[in-house]
C-alpha positions as CSV (number, residue, x, y, z in Angstrom):
1,M,-151.1,-137.8,-3.5
2,F,-151.8,-134.9,-1.2
3,F,-152.3,-132.9,-4.4
4,Y,-155.4,-135.0,-5.7
5,L,-156.6,-135.0,-2.2
6,W,-156.6,-131.0,-2.1
7,I,-158.1,-131.1,-5.6
8,F,-161.0,-133.2,-4.2
9,I,-161.5,-130.9,-1.5
10,I,-161.6,-127.6,-3.4
11,K,-163.5,-129.1,-6.3
12,N,-166.5,-130.3,-3.8
13,K,-166.2,-127.1,-1.6
14,A,-165.6,-128.9,1.4
15,T,-163.8,-128.0,4.6
16,V,-160.5,-129.8,5.8
17,T,-162.8,-130.7,9.0
18,A,-165.2,-132.4,6.9
19,F,-162.2,-133.9,4.9
20,L,-160.8,-135.6,8.0
21,S,-164.1,-136.6,9.4
22,G,-164.8,-138.1,6.1
23,C,-161.3,-139.9,6.4
24,A,-162.4,-141.6,9.7
25,M,-166.1,-142.3,9.5
26,H,-166.4,-142.5,5.7
27,S,-169.7,-141.1,5.8
28,A,-169.4,-137.3,5.1
29,Q,-172.4,-135.6,2.6
30,F,-169.3,-135.2,-0.1
31,L,-168.3,-138.7,-0.4
32,K,-171.3,-140.2,-1.8
33,P,-170.6,-143.6,-3.3
34,S,-169.4,-143.3,-7.0
35,R,-166.8,-144.4,-9.4
36,R,-165.3,-141.0,-9.0
37,N,-165.1,-140.8,-5.2
38,G,-163.7,-144.6,-4.8
39,L,-160.1,-143.2,-6.1
40,A,-160.5,-140.3,-3.3
41,I,-161.5,-142.9,-0.5
42,F,-158.5,-144.8,-1.5
43,Y,-156.0,-141.9,-0.9
44,M,-157.6,-140.6,2.1
45,K,-157.3,-144.1,3.8
46,A,-153.6,-144.1,2.6
47,F,-153.1,-140.5,4.0
48,L,-154.8,-141.5,7.3
49,A,-152.5,-144.6,7.5
50,V,-149.2,-142.8,6.7
51,F,-150.4,-140.2,9.2
52,I,-151.1,-142.3,12.1
53,A,-147.8,-144.6,11.2
54,L,-145.8,-141.4,11.4
55,L,-147.6,-140.2,14.6
56,T,-146.5,-143.6,16.2
57,T,-142.9,-143.8,15.3
58,I,-142.1,-140.4,16.5
59,V,-143.9,-141.2,19.9
60,G,-142.1,-144.3,20.3
61,V,-138.4,-143.5,19.4
62,A,-136.8,-143.4,22.8
63,Q,-136.7,-146.7,24.7
64,T,-134.7,-145.5,27.8
65,K,-135.1,-141.8,29.5
66,I,-133.4,-141.4,32.6
67,G,-132.7,-138.1,34.6
68,G,-131.9,-136.7,38.2
69,K,-129.3,-135.2,40.2
70,V,-125.8,-136.7,41.5
71,V,-124.9,-135.7,45.1
72,D,-122.0,-136.7,47.6
73,E,-122.8,-137.8,51.2
74,E,-123.4,-134.1,52.4
75,G,-125.9,-133.7,49.9
76,N,-123.6,-131.2,47.6
77,P,-124.1,-131.5,44.1
78,I,-121.1,-133.2,42.2
79,P,-120.4,-131.8,38.7
80,Y,-119.2,-133.4,35.7
81,V,-120.2,-136.9,36.8
82,N,-119.7,-139.8,34.1
83,V,-123.6,-141.3,33.4
84,I,-123.4,-144.2,31.1
85,F,-125.5,-147.2,30.7
86,S,-124.3,-150.1,31.6
87,D,-122.3,-152.5,28.7
88,S,-122.6,-149.5,26.3
89,H,-121.0,-146.4,25.0
90,E,-123.5,-143.9,25.6
91,G,-123.6,-141.5,28.1
92,T,-123.2,-138.0,29.2
93,I,-121.7,-136.1,32.1
94,T,-123.8,-134.0,35.0
95,D,-123.8,-130.2,34.4
96,E,-122.5,-127.8,37.3
97,H,-125.5,-128.7,39.4
98,G,-124.9,-132.1,39.3
99,K,-128.1,-132.6,37.2
100,F,-128.1,-135.0,34.3
101,Y,-130.6,-136.3,31.6
102,L,-129.9,-139.4,29.3
103,E,-131.9,-141.2,26.4
104,S,-131.3,-144.0,24.2
105,E,-133.1,-145.9,21.2
106,Q,-131.9,-149.2,23.0
107,H,-133.2,-150.8,26.3
108,Y,-131.0,-150.9,29.2
109,N,-131.2,-152.7,32.8
110,A,-128.4,-150.6,34.4
111,V,-126.7,-147.2,34.3
112,E,-123.1,-146.4,35.9
113,F,-122.2,-143.3,37.7
114,S,-118.4,-142.6,38.2
115,F,-116.1,-139.6,39.2
116,L,-112.4,-139.6,40.2
117,G,-112.1,-139.4,44.1
118,Y,-115.6,-141.5,44.6
119,E,-116.6,-145.0,44.1
120,T,-118.5,-146.4,41.0
121,E,-121.9,-146.7,41.7
122,T,-124.1,-149.1,39.2
123,I,-127.8,-148.7,39.7
124,P,-130.4,-151.0,38.2
125,L,-133.3,-149.4,36.3
126,R,-137.0,-150.5,37.0
127,S,-138.6,-149.2,34.1
128,S,-137.6,-147.4,31.0
129,T,-138.4,-144.0,31.9
130,T,-137.1,-143.0,35.3
131,R,-136.7,-139.5,36.2
132,D,-135.9,-137.6,39.7
133,M,-133.1,-140.3,40.5
134,K,-131.0,-138.9,43.4
135,I,-127.7,-140.7,43.3
136,V,-125.3,-140.2,46.1
137,L,-121.5,-141.5,45.5
138,K,-119.3,-142.3,48.3
139,E,-115.8,-140.9,48.7
140,K,-113.2,-143.5,47.9
141,N,-110.5,-143.6,50.5
142,E,-107.5,-144.7,49.0
143,D,-103.6,-144.3,50.4
144,L,-101.0,-142.7,47.9
145,G,-97.9,-144.8,47.4
146,E,-94.6,-143.7,48.5
147,V,-93.5,-140.5,47.0
148,A,-89.3,-140.1,46.7
149,I,-88.2,-136.5,46.3
150,Y,-84.8,-135.7,45.6
151,S,-82.9,-132.2,46.2
152,G,-80.1,-131.1,44.4
153,K,-78.6,-132.2,41.1
154,T,-79.5,-135.5,39.7
155,S,-77.2,-137.8,37.4
156,K,-77.7,-137.0,33.8
157,K,-75.5,-139.8,32.2
158,N,-78.5,-142.4,31.5
159,N,-80.9,-139.9,29.6
160,P,-81.0,-140.3,26.0
161,A,-82.2,-137.1,25.6
162,I,-79.3,-135.4,26.6
163,D,-77.0,-137.3,24.5
164,I,-79.2,-136.4,21.1
165,L,-79.0,-132.8,22.0
166,R,-75.2,-133.0,22.3
167,K,-74.9,-134.3,18.8
168,I,-76.8,-131.5,17.3
């Protein structure tokens, strides 16, 4: 198809600009109505339709785009925070400066931020493109359970690994 278009341009000594304007307006001088030019006009219309379709699909690929920075309550960036779209497996982590960027072909309504030692934060998304978000994670205050420390030797009678090693 493109081969025929270029032959038509070269044969009629047309420039590419005149060719494209002929595609758009159907009124360039080299496109006088005739039986021979009818096929070329069809190819130009097809070329223009395919070009516009490809351009439209390239522009509208990603449906949800978010970006921003995750900090603690004091304003310090938190590196390696999990950033995941709610109810999905799509996600990323923040870099060493607490910044992140995440995009998906699907449409999501919320995003979750989680990190060890901090409370998980779920933020609703108001639009499909949200940039310059500033997420503040609060520290999680949890007490550890009881820790038992034994000194000296412990009994090795109930350890099955010791019994296996003795048989060897």
